[in-house]
C-alpha positions as CSV (number, residue, x, y, z in Angstrom):
1,X,-13.0,-2.2,-4.7
2,X,-10.4,-4.2,-2.2
3,X,-10.6,-1.8,0.8
4,X,-11.2,-4.9,2.8
5,X,-8.0,-7.0,2.2
6,X,-6.2,-5.5,5.3
7,X,-8.5,-6.3,7.5
8,X,-6.9,-9.9,8.3
9,X,-3.4,-8.8,9.8
10,X,-4.0,-9.1,13.3
11,X,-2.1,-12.6,13.9
12,X,1.4,-11.1,13.0
13,X,2.9,-10.9,16.8
14,X,4.6,-14.2,15.9
15,X,6.9,-12.6,12.7
16,X,10.6,-13.7,13.4
17,X,11.5,-14.4,9.9
18,X,10.5,-10.8,9.1
19,X,7.9,-10.0,6.1
20,X,10.2,-6.6,5.6
21,X,13.2,-9.1,4.6
22,X,11.0,-11.1,2.4
23,X,9.2,-8.4,0.7
24,X,12.6,-6.4,0.2
25,X,14.0,-9.6,-1.9
26,X,10.5,-9.5,-3.5
27,X,10.9,-5.7,-4.4
28,X,14.5,-6.0,-5.6
29,X,13.2,-8.7,-8.2
30,X,10.5,-6.9,-9.1
31,X,12.1,-3.8,-9.8
32,X,14.8,-5.7,-12.0
33,X,12.0,-7.5,-13.9
34,X,9.7,-5.0,-14.4
35,X,12.4,-2.2,-15.5
36,X,13.4,-4.2,-18.5
37,X,10.0,-4.9,-19.2
38,X,9.0,-1.2,-19.7
39,X,11.9,-0.7,-22.0
40,X,10.9,-3.4,-24.1
41,X,7.3,-2.2,-24.1
42,X,8.1,1.7,-24.8
43,X,10.6,0.9,-27.7
44,X,7.5,-1.6,-29.2
45,X,4.8,1.1,-28.1
46,X,6.5,3.3,-30.6
47,X,7.3,0.9,-33.5
48,X,3.6,-0.2,-33.7
49,X,2.1,3.0,-32.9
50,X,0.1,1.5,-30.0
51,X,-1.2,3.7,-27.6
52,X,-2.6,0.8,-25.6
53,X,1.3,-0.5,-25.0
54,X,2.3,3.0,-24.5
55,X,-0.3,3.1,-21.4
56,X,0.6,-0.2,-20.2
57,X,4.0,0.8,-20.3
58,X,3.3,3.9,-18.3
59,X,1.5,1.9,-15.7
60,X,4.5,-0.8,-15.4
61,X,6.7,2.3,-14.9
62,X,4.6,3.6,-12.2
63,X,5.1,0.4,-10.7
64,X,8.5,0.2,-11.0
65,X,9.0,3.8,-9.5
66,X,6.3,2.7,-6.6
67,X,8.5,-0.4,-6.1
68,X,11.9,1.5,-6.0
69,X,10.2,4.1,-3.6
70,X,8.9,1.4,-1.5
71,X,12.3,-0.2,-1.2
72,X,13.9,2.8,-0.6
73,X,11.6,3.7,2.2
74,X,12.2,0.2,3.7
75,X,15.7,0.6,3.8
76,X,15.0,4.6,5.3
77,X,12.6,2.8,8.1
78,X,15.4,0.6,9.3
79,X,17.6,3.9,10.2
80,X,18.1,3.7,14.1
81,X,16.1,7.1,15.9
82,X,18.3,9.8,17.0
83,X,18.1,13.1,19.0
84,X,16.3,14.8,16.0
85,X,14.0,12.1,14.6
86,X,13.2,10.3,17.8
87,X,11.2,7.6,15.2
88,X,13.8,7.2,13.3
89,X,12.6,7.3,9.6
90,X,9.6,5.1,9.4
91,X,7.2,7.5,8.3
92,X,8.9,7.8,4.9
93,X,7.0,4.6,4.0
94,X,3.7,6.5,4.1
95,X,5.2,9.2,2.2
96,X,6.3,6.8,-0.4
97,X,3.1,5.0,-1.0
98,X,1.3,8.7,-1.2
99,X,4.1,9.7,-3.6
100,X,3.7,6.8,-5.5
101,X,-0.4,7.1,-5.8
102,X,0.2,10.8,-7.1
103,X,2.7,9.7,-9.8
104,X,0.4,7.3,-11.1
105,X,-2.5,10.0,-11.2
106,X,-0.2,12.4,-13.2
107,X,0.6,9.5,-15.8
108,X,-3.0,8.5,-16.1
109,X,-3.8,12.3,-16.8
110,X,-1.3,12.5,-19.8
111,X,-1.5,9.1,-21.4
112,X,-5.7,9.6,-21.2
113,X,-5.2,12.8,-22.8
114,X,-3.2,11.3,-25.9
115,X,-5.6,8.2,-25.8
116,X,-8.9,10.6,-26.5
117,X,-7.0,12.3,-29.2
118,X,-6.3,9.1,-30.9
119,X,-10.2,8.1,-30.4
120,X,-11.1,11.0,-32.6
121,X,-8.5,10.3,-35.0
122,X,-7.6,6.6,-34.9
123,X,-4.0,5.8,-36.6
124,X,-2.6,2.5,-38.1
125,X,-1.0,0.0,-35.1
126,X,0.8,-3.2,-35.5
127,X,-1.6,-5.5,-33.9
128,X,0.7,-8.7,-34.1
129,X,3.4,-7.5,-32.3
130,X,1.5,-5.6,-29.5
131,X,-0.1,-8.4,-29.1
132,X,3.3,-10.6,-28.4
133,X,4.5,-8.1,-26.2
134,X,1.4,-7.6,-24.0
135,X,1.7,-11.8,-24.1
136,X,5.0,-11.2,-22.3
137,X,3.6,-8.6,-19.8
138,X,1.4,-11.3,-18.5
139,X,3.7,-13.6,-17.6
140,X,6.2,-11.3,-16.0
141,X,3.6,-9.7,-14.0
142,X,1.7,-12.5,-12.6
143,X,5.5,-14.0,-11.7
144,X,6.1,-10.3,-9.8
145,X,2.8,-10.4,-8.1
146,X,3.4,-13.8,-6.8
147,X,6.5,-12.8,-4.8
148,X,4.6,-10.3,-2.7
149,X,1.9,-12.8,-2.2
150,X,3.5,-13.6,0.9
151,X,3.8,-10.7,2.8
152,X,0.9,-8.3,1.0
153,X,-1.1,-8.2,4.2
154,X,1.5,-6.6,6.3
155,X,2.1,-3.4,4.8
156,X,0.1,-0.9,2.6
157,X,3.5,-0.5,0.3
158,X,3.6,-4.4,-0.3
159,X,-0.6,-4.7,-0.7
160,X,-0.2,-2.2,-3.4
161,X,2.7,-3.9,-5.1
162,X,1.0,-6.9,-5.0
163,X,-2.3,-5.3,-6.5
164,X,-0.5,-3.5,-9.1
165,X,0.9,-6.1,-10.6
166,X,-2.2,-8.2,-10.5
167,X,-4.1,-5.7,-12.2
168,X,-0.9,-4.9,-14.8
169,X,-1.7,-9.1,-15.9
170,X,-5.3,-8.4,-16.1
171,X,-4.5,-5.3,-18.0
172,X,-1.8,-7.1,-20.8
173,X,-4.6,-9.5,-21.0
174,X,-6.6,-6.8,-22.4
175,X,-4.0,-5.4,-24.6
176,X,-3.2,-8.7,-26.0
177,X,-7.0,-9.1,-27.2
178,X,-6.8,-5.6,-28.6
179,X,-3.7,-6.3,-30.5
180,X,-5.6,-9.7,-31.6
181,X,-8.4,-7.7,-33.2
182,X,-6.4,-4.9,-34.6
183,X,-4.2,-8.0,-36.3
184,X,-7.3,-9.6,-38.3
185,X,-9.5,-6.8,-38.6
186,X,-7.4,-3.5,-38.9
187,X,-9.9,-1.8,-36.8
188,X,-7.6,0.8,-35.0
189,X,-9.9,2.6,-32.7
190,X,-10.0,-0.4,-30.5
191,X,-6.2,0.4,-29.6
192,X,-7.4,3.8,-28.1
193,X,-10.3,2.5,-26.4
194,X,-8.6,-0.6,-24.6
195,X,-5.9,2.5,-23.5
196,X,-8.8,4.5,-21.8
197,X,-10.1,1.1,-20.0
198,X,-6.3,0.5,-19.0
199,X,-6.3,4.3,-17.1
200,X,-9.6,3.7,-15.7
201,X,-8.4,0.2,-14.3
202,X,-5.1,2.0,-12.9
203,X,-7.4,5.0,-11.2
204,X,-9.3,2.5,-9.3
205,X,-6.5,0.7,-8.1
206,X,-4.6,3.9,-7.5
207,X,-7.6,5.5,-5.7
208,X,-7.6,3.4,-2.6
209,X,-3.5,3.1,-2.4
210,X,-4.0,7.6,-2.4
211,X,-6.8,7.5,0.2
212,X,-5.2,5.0,2.5
213,X,-1.7,6.9,2.2
214,X,-3.5,10.2,3.1
215,X,-5.4,8.8,6.0
216,X,-2.0,7.5,7.5
217,X,-0.2,10.7,6.6
218,X,-3.0,12.5,8.7
219,X,-2.4,10.1,11.5
220,X,-6.1,8.6,11.5
221,X,-6.5,5.4,13.2
222,X,-5.1,2.7,10.7
223,X,-7.7,0.9,8.8
224,X,-6.7,-2.7,10.3
225,X,-7.2,-1.1,13.9
226,X,-10.3,-0.5,15.5
227,X,-10.5,2.0,18.2
228,X,-13.9,0.7,19.9
229,X,-12.4,-2.6,19.9
230,X,-9.2,-1.7,21.6
231,X,-10.7,0.4,23.9
232,X,-13.3,-2.7,25.0
233,X,-10.4,-5.1,25.1
234,X,-8.3,-2.4,27.8
235,X,-11.6,-1.7,29.7
236,X,-12.3,-5.5,29.9
237,X,-9.0,-6.3,31.9
238,X,-9.3,-6.9,35.7
239,X,-8.0,-3.7,37.7
240,X,-8.8,-1.2,34.7
241,X,-12.0,1.2,35.4
242,X,-11.5,3.2,32.8
243,X,-9.9,4.2,29.4
244,X,-9.7,7.7,27.7
245,X,-8.0,10.1,25.9
246,X,-6.8,7.7,23.5
247,X,-4.8,8.1,20.3
248,X,-3.7,5.7,17.8
249,X,-1.8,6.1,14.6
250,X,0.2,4.8,12.2
251,X,4.3,5.1,12.3
252,X,4.9,3.6,9.2
253,X,2.9,1.4,6.9
254,X,3.5,-1.8,8.9
255,X,3.8,-0.5,12.7
256,X,1.2,1.1,14.8
257,X,1.5,3.4,18.1
258,X,-0.8,4.4,20.8
259,X,-1.0,6.9,24.1
260,X,-4.0,6.7,26.5
261,X,-5.0,7.6,29.9
262,X,-6.0,4.3,31.9
263,X,-7.8,4.9,35.2
264,X,-6.9,1.6,37.5
265,X,-8.4,0.5,40.7
266,X,-7.1,2.5,43.3
267,X,-6.8,-0.2,46.3
268,X,-3.8,-1.7,44.0
269,X,-0.3,-1.0,45.0
270,X,2.5,0.0,42.3
271,X,3.8,-3.4,41.9
272,X,0.6,-4.7,40.7
273,X,-0.4,-1.6,38.7
274,X,3.1,-2.0,36.7
275,X,1.8,-5.8,35.8
276,X,-1.5,-4.7,34.6
277,X,0.0,-2.1,32.1
278,X,2.7,-4.8,31.2
279,X,0.2,-6.6,30.3
280,X,-2.1,-4.1,28.5
281,X,0.9,-3.4,26.1
282,X,1.1,-7.2,25.7
283,X,-2.7,-7.8,24.4
284,X,-2.1,-4.2,22.3
285,X,0.7,-6.2,20.3
286,X,-1.5,-8.9,19.5
287,X,-3.9,-6.2,18.2
288,X,-1.8,-4.8,15.6
289,X,-0.1,-1.8,18.0
290,X,3.4,-2.1,18.3
291,X,4.4,1.2,20.7
292,X,2.0,1.6,23.8
293,X,2.5,5.0,25.7
294,X,0.2,4.5,28.8
295,X,-0.7,7.3,31.1
296,X,-1.7,6.3,34.7
297,X,-4.5,7.7,36.3
298,X,-6.5,7.0,39.7
299,X,-10.4,8.0,39.9
300,X,-9.6,10.2,42.6
301,X,-7.6,12.7,40.7
302,X,-9.4,13.9,37.4
303,X,-7.3,14.3,34.2
304,X,-7.0,18.1,33.8
305,X,-6.3,17.7,29.7
306,X,-8.4,20.0,27.7
307,X,-9.2,17.2,25.7
308,X,-10.2,14.6,28.0
């Protein structure tokens, strides 16, 4: 559905006004706005007997939890590395995204069950209040999504937050429509139908967050980095004869690392070789790899590692 939206995060070598800081203030504002709204929705959901409102509240609660987790992970990611955690706690950002996806899936399961029960046995719902409360949701979700628009391509968590809030706004629109229909027709089953539609939308959105974060947890090559492109880039450089034994993985949702063996022209002296390594690292920075470790080899002495 939206797996292609993190392909254009390449040009971020010039990010001095750090996106993380802009994102952090967006997260705090998002948490406060949506937290208050969830309370309103839950109270209104019980008062109006509306499953659609409650499923939307569950959805928004998932968002608040995810925003809080992501914010917590951003903070942890800033902790300095130490002897035991030599990378610091950057990876918590990936775990946050994963936890978030799992929590949302559980929410979908619970509310989904209740909605199916309602589908079989519709109950009266106060449509007018439902429509007003959901209308407020459109405003709050759209405003919150705009907070993340600037930084959404820098990081899975920020992208997750942005996509969540945008689908939330659409979901609220669906709930408004169902509230209006119920108000004028007393056709109560529409509430359960909309509730199930809401859950399907959340499921589609959550699925990509789940697979993205699971991939990163398993040290897969991040989606915005192409292994063949990186190898080709290094091989095309002057003085480089070959590159192998290359590993690329995510250290956090915003930073990637690489280790590789590079075979350089053996006629070069040490200084020249160091210059090439420096050049390789600089180019990799422009291709979304912030931490590169290069092991040098000469063609005369082959590599003896078992997976070369």
